[in-house]
MARNUKE-919549 format. One record per residue: residue number from 1; z, x, y of N, C-alpha, C in turn. Coordinates in pm, 1 decimal, padded with zeros to 6 digits. Each point is the difference from the previous one (the first is absolute). Layout:
N
  pos       n_Z       n_X       n_Y      ca_Z      ca_X      ca_Y       c_Z       c_X       c_Y
  NUM         Z         X         Y         Z         X         Y         Z         X         Y
...
***
This chain:
194
  pos       n_Z       n_X       n_Y      ca_Z      ca_X      ca_Y       c_Z       c_X       c_Y
    1  -02637.3   00379.0   02093.9   00063.4   00121.6  -00020.6   00180.6   00073.0  -00025.0
    2   00024.4  -00106.5   00141.7   00149.6   00019.9   00013.8   00061.7  -00092.6  -00104.0
    3  -00013.6   00005.6  -00056.3   00029.8  -00088.1  -00128.4   00027.8   00040.0  -00079.9
    4  -00195.0   00084.0  -00069.0   00043.7   00046.9  -00117.3   00100.6   00159.2   00002.6
    5  -00006.9   00059.5   00138.8   00091.7   00081.8  -00002.2   00128.7  -00014.0  -00013.5
    6   00091.1  -00153.6   00069.0   00083.6  -00032.1  -00042.0   00022.4  -00030.1  -00140.2
    7  -00096.2  -00036.2  -00029.1   00082.0  -00088.4  -00189.4  -00001.3   00171.3  -00061.9
    8  -00102.4   00078.6   00001.8  -00001.0   00155.0  -00073.3   00090.8   00075.8   00057.2
    9   00080.4  -00003.8   00113.8   00123.6   00033.3   00054.8   00122.1  -00081.9  -00068.8
   10  -00027.3  -00135.3  -00026.6   00150.9  -00049.7  -00044.1   00022.2   00047.3  -00148.3
   11  -00175.5   00021.6  -00099.7   00055.0   00026.9  -00137.1   00053.5   00123.3  -00017.3
   12  -00010.4   00096.5   00093.4  -00025.5   00087.2   00018.4   00160.0   00060.2   00030.4
   13   00070.5  -00094.3   00115.0   00124.1  -00011.1   00071.4   00097.9  -00033.2  -00200.5
   14  -00056.6  -00076.1  -00038.4   00056.7  -00068.8  -00123.2   00014.1   00098.4  -00111.7
   15  -00053.6   00050.1  -00037.1   00014.2   00146.7  -00077.4   00134.5   00078.3   00000.0
   16  -00036.4   00048.5   00183.7   00128.9   00084.0   00015.3   00098.1  -00120.8   00061.9
   17   00020.7  -00082.5   00033.9   00086.1  -00050.1   00104.5   00087.0  -00056.5  -00142.8
   18  -00035.5  -00095.2  -00089.5   00063.8  -00058.5  -00078.0   00147.2   00028.7  -00050.0
   19  -00014.0   00125.0  -00049.6   00185.4   00093.3   00028.0   00000.2   00038.7   00127.2
   20   00102.0  -00067.9   00085.9   00045.4   00041.2   00104.5   00056.6   00155.0   00015.7
   21   00004.2   00102.5   00035.5   00144.5   00076.4   00017.2   00072.5  -00031.0  -00030.3
   22   00126.8   00023.1  -00096.0   00123.9  -00005.6  -00033.6   00084.3   00086.7   00057.6
   23   00086.5  -00159.8   00058.4   00090.2   00050.7   00129.1   00112.3   00109.1  -00096.2
   24   00072.0   00049.0   00115.2   00130.1   00125.6   00028.0   00051.5  -00055.6  -00246.7
   25   00021.8   00061.9   00008.7   00106.4  -00027.6  -00160.7   00165.3  -00021.3   00056.7
   26  -00029.2   00003.0   00119.9   00169.5  -00102.3  -00010.2   00063.6   00194.5   00038.6
   27   00083.0  -00065.2   00074.0   00141.5   00094.7   00041.3   00115.4  -00013.2  -00070.7
   28   00062.4   00097.3  -00046.5   00138.6   00047.5  -00113.8   00086.2  -00074.9   00136.1
   29   00043.6  -00118.3  -00201.1   00107.0  -00139.4   00068.8   00143.6   00081.6   00076.0
   30   00063.1  -00062.8   00032.0   00113.0   00018.3   00039.6   00140.2  -00041.7  -00070.4
   31  -00068.0   00098.3  -00086.9   00101.2  -00009.9  -00145.5   00142.3   00044.9  -00022.5
   32   00047.7   00013.5  -00132.1   00083.7   00106.5  -00058.4  -00058.8   00040.4  -00078.0
   33   00057.2   00194.6   00018.7  -00105.6   00084.2  -00050.9  -00053.9  -00009.8  -00124.6
   34   00075.9  -00069.0  -00104.2  -00096.6  -00037.0  -00151.2  -00143.2  -00136.5   00022.5
   35  -00005.4  -00059.0   00091.3  -00091.8  -00080.0   00045.7  -00137.1   00071.2   00094.4
   36   00088.6   00088.6   00086.6  -00118.5   00073.2   00069.3  -00099.9   00124.7  -00129.5
   37   00117.2   00039.7  -00052.3  -00034.2   00036.6  -00077.2  -00123.3  -00015.3  -00115.1
   38   00071.7  -00116.2  -00009.1  -00119.4  -00090.5  -00142.9  -00130.9   00006.1   00152.4
   39  -00001.9  -00093.0   00061.4  -00092.4  -00026.5   00126.5  -00121.3   00170.6  -00012.6
   40   00122.3   00086.0   00017.5  -00133.0   00102.6  -00002.3  -00063.2   00047.7  -00083.2
   41   00077.5  -00044.7  -00111.1  -00112.3   00007.0  -00160.0  -00055.6  -00069.1  -00028.0
   42  -00000.9  -00126.8   00039.8  -00117.6  -00097.9   00023.9  -00109.9   00043.4   00110.0
   43   00096.2   00054.8   00114.6  -00141.7   00011.6   00106.5  -00075.3   00107.2  -00056.7
   44   00044.8   00149.4  -00058.7  -00090.5   00076.7  -00055.5  -00083.3  -00013.6  -00093.2
   45   00041.7  -00076.0  -00088.7  -00074.4  -00058.5  -00120.4  -00145.7  -00098.4   00047.2
   46   00031.6  -00082.4   00088.3  -00070.0  -00097.5   00046.3  -00109.2   00076.2   00086.0
   47   00006.4   00132.5   00067.6  -00091.8   00083.9   00082.1  -00095.3   00087.9  -00098.0
   48   00074.5   00017.2  -00121.2  -00056.0   00107.0  -00088.2  -00091.2  -00079.2  -00086.9
   49  -00006.2  -00148.4   00026.7  -00079.7  -00106.1  -00035.3   00080.2  -00082.9  -00179.6
   50   00121.5   00077.3  -00031.5   00052.3  -00019.7  -00101.5   00015.1  -00137.0   00013.5
   51  -00048.8  -00137.5   00025.5   00018.7  -00102.2  -00003.3   00140.7  -00119.7  -00042.6
   52  -00006.6   00070.6  -00173.7   00033.8  -00063.4  -00077.5   00151.8   00005.4   00019.9
   53   00049.2   00156.9   00015.2   00090.4   00067.8   00054.5   00104.7  -00053.0   00134.1
   54  -00148.3  -00011.9   00084.5   00076.8  -00055.9   00113.6   00030.8  -00187.5   00027.5
   55  -00043.5  -00036.5  -00109.7   00002.9  -00168.0  -00012.8   00116.6   00031.6  -00059.9
   56   00027.4   00053.6  -00107.3   00143.8  -00012.7  -00063.3   00073.1   00048.8   00145.7
   57   00033.7   00086.0  -00010.3   00102.2   00018.4   00108.0   00049.3  -00016.9   00146.4
   58  -00179.7  -00147.3   00028.9   00064.8  -00066.4   00101.4   00031.7  -00162.2  -00018.3
   59   00037.0   00019.2  -00139.2   00015.4  -00155.2  -00090.3   00163.4   00073.7   00007.0
   60   00032.4   00125.2  -00041.6   00131.7  -00045.5  -00046.1   00058.9  -00008.0   00146.2
   61  -00074.0   00122.4   00128.2   00083.0  -00044.4   00124.3   00028.3  -00142.2   00066.3
   62  -00117.5  -00096.9  -00044.8  -00034.8  -00098.2   00082.4   00078.0  -00135.7  -00082.3
   63   00083.9   00001.7  -00166.2   00053.0  -00010.9  -00042.3   00203.8   00014.3   00059.6
   64   00013.5   00071.1  -00001.4   00101.2   00062.5   00022.0   00059.3   00022.5   00150.3
   65  -00125.2   00011.7   00071.9   00074.3  -00054.7   00127.7  -00146.9  -00061.2   00101.9
   66  -00007.1  -00178.6  -00005.8  -00078.7  -00056.4   00021.2  -00071.4   00009.6   00101.3
   67   00117.2   00044.4   00164.4   00010.7   00021.2   00112.5  -00119.5   00091.2   00021.6
   68  -00055.7   00137.9  -00073.4  -00013.7   00072.4   00013.8  -00215.4   00011.7   00000.9
   69   00016.6  -00028.4   00146.4  -00126.9  -00065.8   00075.6  -00139.1   00078.1  -00043.3
   70   00073.7   00195.1   00018.8  -00117.9   00072.1  -00098.5  -00071.1   00025.3  -00116.7
   71   00139.0  -00071.7  -00029.2  -00072.2   00006.5  -00201.8  -00085.5  -00096.5  -00018.0
   72   00067.7  -00121.5   00066.4  -00097.1  -00119.9  -00024.7  -00151.2   00055.8   00072.6
   73  -00012.9   00057.2   00072.4  -00109.6   00036.4   00105.0  -00069.1   00091.3  -00135.3
   74   00014.1   00110.5  -00002.7  -00022.3   00086.4  -00093.2  -00064.7  -00090.1  -00091.1
   75   00110.1  -00055.3  -00115.4  -00067.0  -00085.1  -00122.4  -00107.9  -00034.4   00023.7
   76   00009.3  -00139.1   00123.0  -00167.9  -00043.0   00042.6  -00117.3   00086.7  -00011.0
   77   00034.9   00125.8   00058.7  -00134.6   00102.9   00052.4  -00036.2  -00020.6  -00183.4
   78   00102.8   00041.9  -00091.4  -00048.7   00080.9  -00095.1  -00059.5  -00136.9  -00126.5
   79   00093.7  -00106.1   00042.6  -00113.5  -00124.8  -00138.9  -00088.2   00007.6   00074.8
   80  -00062.2  -00052.5   00132.5  -00115.8   00003.1   00079.3  -00088.5   00159.5  -00075.3
   81   00000.6   00081.2  -00010.2  -00018.0   00134.3  -00053.7  -00046.9  -00018.7  -00191.5
   82   00098.9  -00128.9  -00061.7  -00040.5  -00006.4  -00116.3  -00058.6  -00127.5  -00024.5
   83  -00007.0  -00046.9   00095.2  -00064.0  -00152.1  -00002.3   00110.6  -00092.8  -00058.6
   84   00120.1  -00012.8   00019.3   00033.3  -00093.2  -00031.8   00057.1  -00071.3   00097.6
   85  -00067.3  -00105.8   00022.3  -00002.1  -00083.3   00153.7   00102.1  -00090.0  -00001.2
   86   00144.1  -00023.8  -00149.6   00116.9  -00064.6   00010.2   00083.8   00073.1   00000.4
   87   00045.8   00130.9  -00033.2   00079.4   00014.1   00026.9  -00049.7   00075.4   00186.0
   88  -00076.3   00069.3   00023.8  -00020.8   00001.5   00122.2   00061.5  -00152.3   00116.4
   89  -00071.5  -00085.0  -00055.8   00085.8  -00158.7   00126.8   00120.7   00024.1  -00014.6
   90   00056.2   00025.2  -00139.3   00194.5   00025.6  -00019.1   00011.4   00091.9   00114.7
   91  -00014.2   00093.1  -00020.2  -00015.2   00120.4   00129.4  -00018.6  -00013.6   00110.8
   92  -00103.5  -00057.9   00034.8  -00065.2  -00064.7   00116.2   00180.3  -00115.6   00074.2
   93   00060.8  -00060.0  -00075.7   00090.1  -00102.7  -00017.0   00087.6   00071.1   00024.2
   94   00047.6   00126.4  -00073.1   00134.7   00035.4   00012.2   00010.1   00118.6   00107.5
   95  -00125.3   00023.0   00044.0  -00018.8   00126.9   00141.1   00001.4  -00112.7   00110.5
   96  -00054.2  -00099.7   00032.6   00049.2  -00094.2   00119.8   00153.8  -00086.4  -00016.6
   97   00044.3  -00053.2  -00036.8   00148.6  -00012.9  -00087.2   00113.3   00083.0   00037.0
   98  -00028.2   00173.7  -00031.3   00087.4   00078.1   00026.3  -00007.6   00043.5   00158.1
   99  -00171.1   00034.1   00049.1   00034.7  -00009.8   00147.9  -00183.3  -00033.8   00125.6
  100  -00004.4  -00124.4  -00039.1  -00089.7  -00049.0   00073.1  -00076.0   00091.8   00143.3
  101  -00057.5   00112.8  -00097.8  -00090.6   00127.5   00088.3  -00165.8  -00026.2   00058.0
  102   00013.6   00058.7   00044.1  -00157.2  -00012.2   00059.9  -00061.9   00056.5  -00182.4
  103   00086.0   00145.2   00013.8  -00106.6   00056.5  -00164.3   00018.5  -00118.8  -00133.9
  104   00150.3  -00119.0  -00030.5  -00008.5  -00065.8  -00116.6  -00110.8  -00074.0   00036.8
  105  -00026.8  -00080.5   00112.3  -00095.4  -00056.5   00024.6  -00184.5   00058.3  -00027.9
  106   00036.4   00084.3   00053.4  -00145.1   00070.2  -00037.8  -00019.4   00065.3  -00112.9
  107   00185.7   00005.5  -00108.5  -00110.4   00002.1  -00170.6  -00023.1  -00149.0  -00036.4
  108   00063.4  -00123.9   00053.4   00006.9  -00134.3   00031.6  -00163.5  -00044.9  -00038.5
  109  -00046.7   00056.9   00086.2  -00147.7  -00012.0   00037.4  -00083.2   00060.8  -00108.7
  110   00013.1   00098.5  -00026.2  -00067.8   00025.6  -00137.6  -00040.4   00014.1  -00034.2
  111   00124.9  -00056.5  -00088.8   00039.1  -00071.1  -00086.4  -00126.6  -00153.4  -00026.1
  112   00054.4  -00043.0   00133.5  -00091.0  -00138.7  -00036.2  -00116.0   00026.0   00017.4
  113  -00074.4   00090.7   00085.8  -00102.7   00001.4  -00037.4  -00091.8   00048.3  -00159.9
  114   00096.2   00084.2  -00056.0  -00021.7   00081.7  -00101.5  -00057.3  -00149.8  -00098.0
  115   00150.3  -00092.7   00069.2   00022.7  -00078.9  -00094.3  -00131.5  -00137.5  -00022.3
  116  -00069.9   00024.0   00146.9  -00127.0  -00068.7   00036.1   00075.1  -00149.1   00130.0
  117   00096.0   00002.7  -00037.9   00040.0  -00089.3   00146.6   00039.6   00062.1   00094.5
  118  -00159.8  -00046.0   00070.7  -00029.0   00061.9   00121.9   00099.1  -00056.0   00158.8
  119  -00003.3  -00141.2  -00090.6   00102.5  -00059.6   00145.7   00155.8   00054.9  -00008.4
  120   00055.1   00022.8  -00072.8   00125.5   00115.6  -00037.2  -00002.3   00063.0   00025.8
  121  -00143.7   00108.3  -00041.4   00035.8   00150.1   00082.0  -00011.9   00005.0   00226.7
  122  -00069.3  -00098.2   00013.2  -00057.8   00027.0   00119.7   00195.0  -00047.9   00055.4
  123   00019.5  -00092.7  -00029.7   00155.4  -00075.6   00031.3   00045.5   00104.6   00020.5
  124   00058.0   00157.4  -00104.3   00104.3   00058.5  -00040.1  -00056.9   00083.3   00117.3
  125  -00140.7   00034.5   00005.0   00016.7   00106.6   00070.5  -00004.6  -00033.5   00166.3
  126  -00077.3  -00066.1   00030.7   00079.3  -00081.7   00151.1   00198.6  -00013.6  -00038.1
  127   00070.5  -00028.6  -00059.6   00109.0  -00015.6  -00036.2   00044.1   00180.9   00015.4
  128  -00058.0   00116.2   00023.0   00056.7   00157.6  -00016.1  -00062.5  -00004.0   00153.3
  129  -00120.4  -00060.0   00039.4  -00015.8   00031.2   00150.4   00037.3  -00055.1   00062.9
  130   00094.8  -00091.6  -00003.7   00076.4  -00058.1   00117.6   00181.8   00124.7  -00016.5
  131  -00005.7   00065.1  -00128.6   00131.7   00090.1   00031.2  -00051.8   00135.8   00076.1
  132  -00150.0  -00007.0  -00112.0  -00025.9   00134.2   00090.8  -00132.5  -00002.8   00069.6
  133  -00058.8  -00054.9   00107.1  -00125.7   00033.6   00057.8  -00112.2   00086.3   00015.8
  134   00087.4   00129.1   00024.6  -00080.2   00130.3  -00012.1   00014.1   00033.5  -00178.9
  135   00035.0  -00034.6  -00073.5  -00047.5   00067.7  -00129.9  -00159.2  -00000.3  -00015.8
  136  -00007.1   00125.7  -00042.5  -00138.9   00050.1  -00022.5  -00076.5  -00017.7  -00129.8
  137   00084.4   00004.9  -00141.3  -00031.5  -00059.6  -00108.9   00007.5  -00147.7   00008.3
  138   00070.8  -00083.4   00041.5   00026.0  -00138.0   00041.6  -00174.7  -00040.8   00029.7
  139  -00048.2   00010.8   00093.0  -00072.4  -00055.8   00055.2  -00135.7   00079.4  -00069.5
  140  -00073.8   00112.6  -00047.0  -00062.3   00042.1  -00087.3  -00013.4  -00116.5  -00122.3
  141   00113.2  -00054.3  -00102.2  -00014.3  -00040.1  -00076.5  -00007.7  -00171.6   00047.7
  142   00078.0  -00023.9   00103.7  -00081.3  -00132.9   00055.1  -00104.7  -00030.3   00074.5
  143  -00088.2   00137.1   00023.6  -00161.6   00005.1   00034.4  -00064.1   00014.8  -00110.0
  144  -00010.0   00036.5  -00120.9  -00076.3  -00060.7  -00125.3   00066.6  -00101.2  -00034.9
  145   00079.3  -00034.6  -00030.6   00034.0  -00146.7  -00028.5  -00162.6  -00110.1   00103.6
  146   00078.3  -00001.4   00101.0  -00060.6  -00076.5   00158.5  -00159.6   00024.5  -00053.5
  147  -00021.9   00127.2  -00019.9  -00184.7   00017.6  -00056.3  -00022.7  -00036.5  -00078.8
  148   00040.4   00089.5  -00137.9  -00081.0  -00030.9  -00117.2   00072.5  -00111.8  -00024.4
  149   00124.8  -00071.4  -00056.1   00006.3  -00088.2  -00057.6  -00009.8  -00119.1   00106.4
  150   00035.1  -00003.8   00081.3   00025.0  -00134.6   00076.8  -00139.7  -00040.4   00108.3
  151  -00124.6   00131.1  -00005.0  -00072.3  -00068.1   00069.8   00039.8  -00012.0   00165.5
  152   00059.4   00097.2   00070.0   00046.4  -00009.0   00147.2   00003.8   00115.8   00057.5
  153  -00126.2   00020.6   00002.5  -00015.2   00167.9   00112.4   00027.7  -00029.0   00083.5
  154   00038.8  -00074.2   00080.0   00041.3   00042.8   00144.1   00183.9   00037.1  -00000.3
  155   00040.5  -00075.0  -00141.0   00149.9   00039.9  -00006.1   00019.4   00071.0  -00047.3
  156  -00055.8   00113.6  -00111.4  -00059.6   00125.7  -00010.9  -00012.7   00100.0   00065.6
  157  -00109.2  -00060.3   00091.1   00014.4   00106.2   00102.9   00119.0   00029.4   00100.0
  158   00035.1  -00101.8   00039.2   00148.0   00024.9   00083.6   00089.8   00087.8  -00121.5
  159   00062.3  -00035.5  -00110.3  -00003.5   00090.3  -00096.3   00041.0   00088.9   00020.1
  160  -00127.6   00084.2  -00014.7  -00068.0   00105.1  -00002.0   00014.0   00043.9   00070.2
  161  -00017.7  -00002.8   00188.5   00032.8   00022.6   00117.5   00172.1   00041.6   00002.3
  162   00055.9  -00063.1  -00083.6   00137.4   00032.7   00042.4   00049.8   00133.5  -00102.5
  163  -00074.6  -00042.1  -00146.3  -00012.0   00110.4  -00084.5   00016.2   00209.6   00087.8
  164  -00123.1  -00067.5   00108.7  -00040.3   00162.9   00029.9   00128.7   00019.0   00121.7
  165  -00015.8  -00126.0   00065.1   00093.1   00055.7   00117.7   00159.1   00066.8  -00045.6
  166   00035.0  -00074.0  -00124.1   00103.0   00060.6  -00034.4  -00026.6   00097.6  -00056.8
  167  -00125.4   00054.2  -00041.2  -00019.4   00158.2  -00054.2   00064.3  -00018.0  -00156.9
  168  -00073.1  -00139.1  -00057.9   00044.2   00004.8  -00143.2  -00069.1   00108.5  -00121.9
  169  -00014.0   00013.9  -00097.0  -00019.9   00062.0  -00080.9  -00179.2  -00013.5  -00047.2
  170  -00030.9  -00050.3   00027.6  -00158.4  -00024.0   00024.1  -00066.7  -00022.9   00146.2
  171   00039.7   00033.1   00006.4  -00059.0  -00021.2   00234.8  -00115.1   00081.5  -00034.7
  172  -00071.0   00055.8  -00023.0  -00135.7   00064.5  -00045.3  -00053.4  -00083.2  -00035.3
  173   00005.6  -00048.8  -00123.5  -00091.1  -00113.8  -00064.0   00058.6  -00147.9   00055.8
  174   00078.1  -00005.7   00063.8   00020.4  -00147.3   00045.1  -00067.8  -00029.3   00149.3
  175  -00039.7   00159.2   00043.2  -00080.8  -00005.6   00080.7  -00157.2  -00015.2   00021.1
  176  -00037.5   00022.0  -00094.3  -00125.0  -00041.1  -00060.5  -00068.4  -00104.7  -00032.6
  177   00144.3  -00099.4  -00075.9   00030.3  -00156.2  -00032.7  -00021.4  -00057.1   00156.8
  178   00074.1   00031.3   00096.2  -00017.9  -00107.8   00111.0  -00133.1   00059.7   00090.8
  179  -00068.9   00120.4   00022.4  -00103.7  -00007.0   00014.9  -00151.8  -00125.0  -00069.9
  180   00012.2   00022.5  -00093.9  -00052.9  -00112.5  -00118.2  -00003.3  -00115.0   00065.1
  181   00171.2  -00075.4   00032.2   00050.9  -00104.4  -00012.1  -00114.2  -00038.5   00105.9
  182   00026.6   00110.8   00092.8  -00062.0  -00051.2   00129.8  -00157.7  -00013.5   00010.6
  183  -00077.0   00088.2  -00078.2  -00103.6  -00017.4  -00005.5  -00059.3  -00105.5  -00091.7
  184   00131.2  -00061.8  -00039.2  -00083.5  -00113.0  -00089.1   00041.0  -00140.0   00004.7
  185   00080.7   00047.6   00110.2   00086.4  -00154.6   00096.9  -00169.2  -00107.0   00074.0
  186   00026.3  -00087.3   00001.7  -00112.3  -00095.2  -00003.3  -00053.8  -00005.9   00173.9
  187  -00125.0   00031.8   00012.5  -00009.6   00032.9   00152.9   00013.2  -00166.0   00045.1
  188   00069.8  -00014.4   00159.8  -00039.4  -00094.6   00019.4  -00083.3  -00106.0   00054.6
  189  -00037.7  -00097.5   00033.2  -00093.9  -00112.0   00018.1  -00005.2   00078.3   00155.8
  190  -00137.2  -00007.2   00021.8  -00016.1   00019.2   00152.6  -00124.9  -00118.4   00022.3
  191   00049.6  -00058.8   00145.6  -00103.0  -00112.7   00014.1  -00138.6   00067.5   00081.4
  192  -00057.0  -00135.8  -00014.1  -00122.3   00118.6   00073.7   00007.0  -00078.9   00149.5
  193  -00052.9   00068.9   00090.8   00003.8  -00025.6   00149.7  -00111.1  -00157.1   00006.5
  194   00046.1  -00062.2   00093.5  -00053.8  -00120.5   00011.6  -00145.1  -00008.0   00068.8
***
Protein backbone atom coordinates (compact mmCIF):
# COMPACT_ATOMS: atom_id res chain seq x y z
CA UNK A 1 0.00 0.00 0.00
CA UNK A 2 2.82 2.40 0.89
CA UNK A 3 4.44 1.83 -2.48
CA UNK A 4 1.17 2.48 -4.30
CA UNK A 5 0.75 5.69 -2.32
CA UNK A 6 4.31 6.70 -3.16
CA UNK A 7 3.74 6.01 -6.86
CA UNK A 8 0.54 8.07 -6.86
CA UNK A 9 2.29 10.86 -5.04
CA UNK A 10 5.23 10.79 -7.44
CA UNK A 11 2.88 11.12 -10.40
CA UNK A 12 1.11 14.02 -8.71
CA UNK A 13 4.42 15.64 -7.88
CA UNK A 14 5.65 15.13 -11.43
CA UNK A 15 2.71 17.14 -12.70
CA UNK A 16 3.25 19.89 -10.15
CA UNK A 17 7.00 20.03 -9.98
CA UNK A 18 8.28 19.57 -13.50
CA UNK A 19 8.40 23.33 -13.68
CA UNK A 20 9.88 24.51 -10.43
CA UNK A 21 9.36 28.06 -9.23
CA UNK A 22 11.18 30.59 -11.32
CA UNK A 23 14.11 32.05 -9.42
CA UNK A 24 14.04 35.83 -8.90
CA UNK A 25 14.42 37.76 -12.11
CA UNK A 26 17.80 39.23 -11.25
CA UNK A 27 18.84 42.45 -9.69
CA UNK A 28 19.48 45.60 -11.69
CA UNK A 29 23.08 45.67 -12.87
CA UNK A 30 25.62 48.15 -11.61
CA UNK A 31 26.25 49.71 -14.99
CA UNK A 32 25.96 53.02 -16.79
CA UNK A 33 22.60 54.80 -16.92
CA UNK A 34 21.73 53.62 -20.42
CA UNK A 35 22.41 49.98 -19.53
CA UNK A 36 20.42 50.28 -16.32
CA UNK A 37 17.48 51.76 -18.24
CA UNK A 38 17.71 49.05 -20.92
CA UNK A 39 17.84 46.35 -18.23
CA UNK A 40 14.83 47.86 -16.44
CA UNK A 41 12.86 47.93 -19.71
CA UNK A 42 13.71 44.31 -20.50
CA UNK A 43 12.88 43.23 -16.95
CA UNK A 44 9.53 45.03 -17.09
CA UNK A 45 8.72 43.32 -20.40
CA UNK A 46 9.67 39.96 -18.86
CA UNK A 47 7.48 40.54 -15.82
CA UNK A 48 4.56 41.52 -18.06
CA UNK A 49 4.96 38.35 -20.14
CA UNK A 50 6.23 40.19 -23.22
CA UNK A 51 8.93 37.58 -23.75
CA UNK A 52 9.97 38.53 -27.29
CA UNK A 53 10.58 42.13 -26.20
CA UNK A 54 12.44 40.99 -23.09
CA UNK A 55 14.53 38.57 -25.15
CA UNK A 56 15.52 41.30 -27.60
CA UNK A 57 16.43 43.63 -24.75
CA UNK A 58 18.58 41.06 -22.97
CA UNK A 59 20.25 40.01 -26.23
CA UNK A 60 21.21 43.64 -26.89
CA UNK A 61 22.54 44.02 -23.36
CA UNK A 62 24.59 40.81 -23.40
CA UNK A 63 26.01 41.71 -26.79
CA UNK A 64 27.06 45.18 -25.65
CA UNK A 65 28.20 44.12 -22.16
CA UNK A 66 29.07 40.41 -22.01
CA UNK A 67 29.98 40.67 -18.32
CA UNK A 68 26.45 41.65 -17.25
CA UNK A 69 25.42 38.49 -15.37
CA UNK A 70 21.82 39.55 -14.54
CA UNK A 71 21.10 40.09 -18.24
CA UNK A 72 22.45 36.62 -19.10
CA UNK A 73 20.49 35.09 -16.25
CA UNK A 74 17.21 36.69 -17.29
CA UNK A 75 17.86 35.86 -20.93
CA UNK A 76 18.14 32.22 -19.84
CA UNK A 77 14.82 32.40 -17.99
CA UNK A 78 13.14 33.94 -21.02
CA UNK A 79 14.67 31.34 -23.35
CA UNK A 80 13.44 28.54 -21.06
CA UNK A 81 9.95 30.06 -21.05
CA UNK A 82 10.08 30.10 -24.85
CA UNK A 83 11.44 26.51 -24.97
CA UNK A 84 14.57 27.71 -26.78
CA UNK A 85 17.08 25.37 -25.17
CA UNK A 86 19.92 26.44 -27.48
CA UNK A 87 19.65 30.07 -26.40
CA UNK A 88 19.06 29.00 -22.78
CA UNK A 89 22.32 27.01 -22.83
CA UNK A 90 24.17 29.99 -24.29
CA UNK A 91 22.70 32.20 -21.57
CA UNK A 92 23.76 29.70 -18.90
CA UNK A 93 27.32 29.75 -20.20
CA UNK A 94 27.28 33.54 -20.38
CA UNK A 95 25.93 33.85 -16.83
CA UNK A 96 28.60 31.55 -15.38
CA UNK A 97 31.35 33.27 -17.36
CA UNK A 98 30.17 36.69 -16.19
CA UNK A 99 29.83 35.60 -12.54
CA UNK A 100 29.96 32.03 -11.27
CA UNK A 101 27.23 32.57 -8.66
CA UNK A 102 24.71 30.19 -7.15
CA UNK A 103 22.05 31.89 -9.27
CA UNK A 104 24.07 31.23 -12.44
CA UNK A 105 24.45 27.55 -11.57
CA UNK A 106 20.77 27.33 -10.68
CA UNK A 107 19.94 28.54 -14.17
CA UNK A 108 22.33 25.98 -15.66
CA UNK A 109 20.68 23.20 -13.67
CA UNK A 110 17.25 24.23 -14.94
CA UNK A 111 18.52 24.36 -18.52
CA UNK A 112 20.23 20.98 -18.26
CA UNK A 113 17.12 19.40 -16.72
CA UNK A 114 14.94 20.84 -19.48
CA UNK A 115 17.36 19.41 -22.05
CA UNK A 116 17.25 16.00 -20.39
CA UNK A 117 20.87 16.07 -19.21
CA UNK A 118 20.15 14.98 -15.66
CA UNK A 119 23.79 14.45 -14.71
CA UNK A 120 24.67 18.01 -15.74
CA UNK A 121 21.61 19.31 -13.88
CA UNK A 122 22.68 17.54 -10.68
CA UNK A 123 26.23 18.88 -11.06
CA UNK A 124 25.00 22.43 -11.62
CA UNK A 125 22.69 22.32 -8.59
CA UNK A 126 25.55 20.89 -6.49
CA UNK A 127 27.88 23.68 -7.66
CA UNK A 128 25.26 26.28 -6.75
CA UNK A 129 24.69 24.73 -3.33
CA UNK A 130 28.43 24.81 -2.62
CA UNK A 131 28.26 28.58 -3.08
CA UNK A 132 24.93 29.05 -1.28
CA UNK A 133 24.18 26.04 0.93
CA UNK A 134 21.03 27.66 2.34
CA UNK A 135 19.45 28.59 -1.01
CA UNK A 136 15.91 27.30 -0.56
CA UNK A 137 14.94 27.32 -4.24
CA UNK A 138 18.11 25.49 -5.28
CA UNK A 139 17.29 22.82 -2.69
CA UNK A 140 13.76 22.55 -4.05
CA UNK A 141 14.94 22.03 -7.63
CA UNK A 142 17.64 19.59 -6.49
CA UNK A 143 14.98 17.68 -4.54
CA UNK A 144 12.63 17.47 -7.51
CA UNK A 145 15.51 16.28 -9.68
CA UNK A 146 16.54 13.66 -7.12
CA UNK A 147 13.04 12.31 -6.53
CA UNK A 148 11.30 12.50 -9.86
CA UNK A 149 14.11 12.23 -12.36
CA UNK A 150 16.86 10.29 -10.57
CA UNK A 151 14.81 8.06 -8.26
CA UNK A 152 16.79 9.10 -5.16
CA UNK A 153 14.15 9.61 -2.47
CA UNK A 154 16.61 10.00 0.43
CA UNK A 155 18.48 12.80 -1.34
CA UNK A 156 15.15 14.39 -2.24
CA UNK A 157 14.07 14.20 1.39
CA UNK A 158 17.22 16.02 2.53
CA UNK A 159 16.74 18.75 -0.09
CA UNK A 160 13.05 19.23 0.74
CA UNK A 161 13.92 19.49 4.44
CA UNK A 162 16.57 22.11 3.63
CA UNK A 163 14.02 24.00 1.51
CA UNK A 164 11.61 24.11 4.44
CA UNK A 165 14.35 25.04 6.94
CA UNK A 166 15.37 27.96 4.73
CA UNK A 167 11.77 29.22 4.46
CA UNK A 168 11.41 28.37 0.78
CA UNK A 169 8.58 29.52 -1.48
CA UNK A 170 6.91 26.11 -1.50
CA UNK A 171 7.53 25.07 2.11
CA UNK A 172 3.93 23.99 2.70
CA UNK A 173 4.03 21.65 -0.30
CA UNK A 174 7.50 20.45 0.62
CA UNK A 175 6.27 19.50 4.10
CA UNK A 176 3.66 17.26 2.48
CA UNK A 177 6.30 15.73 0.19
CA UNK A 178 8.53 15.10 3.21
CA UNK A 179 5.72 13.31 5.03
CA UNK A 180 4.92 11.16 2.02
CA UNK A 181 8.57 10.28 1.43
CA UNK A 182 9.00 9.35 5.06
CA UNK A 183 5.82 7.26 4.96
CA UNK A 184 6.93 5.44 1.83
CA UNK A 185 10.46 4.71 3.05
CA UNK A 186 11.11 0.99 3.18
CA UNK A 187 10.91 -0.38 6.66
CA UNK A 188 14.07 -1.85 8.11
CA UNK A 189 13.95 -5.63 8.22
CA UNK A 190 13.34 -7.01 11.67
CA UNK A 191 15.00 -10.11 12.96
CA UNK A 192 13.05 -12.86 14.57
CA UNK A 193 14.10 -13.50 18.17
CA UNK A 194 15.97 -16.74 18.72
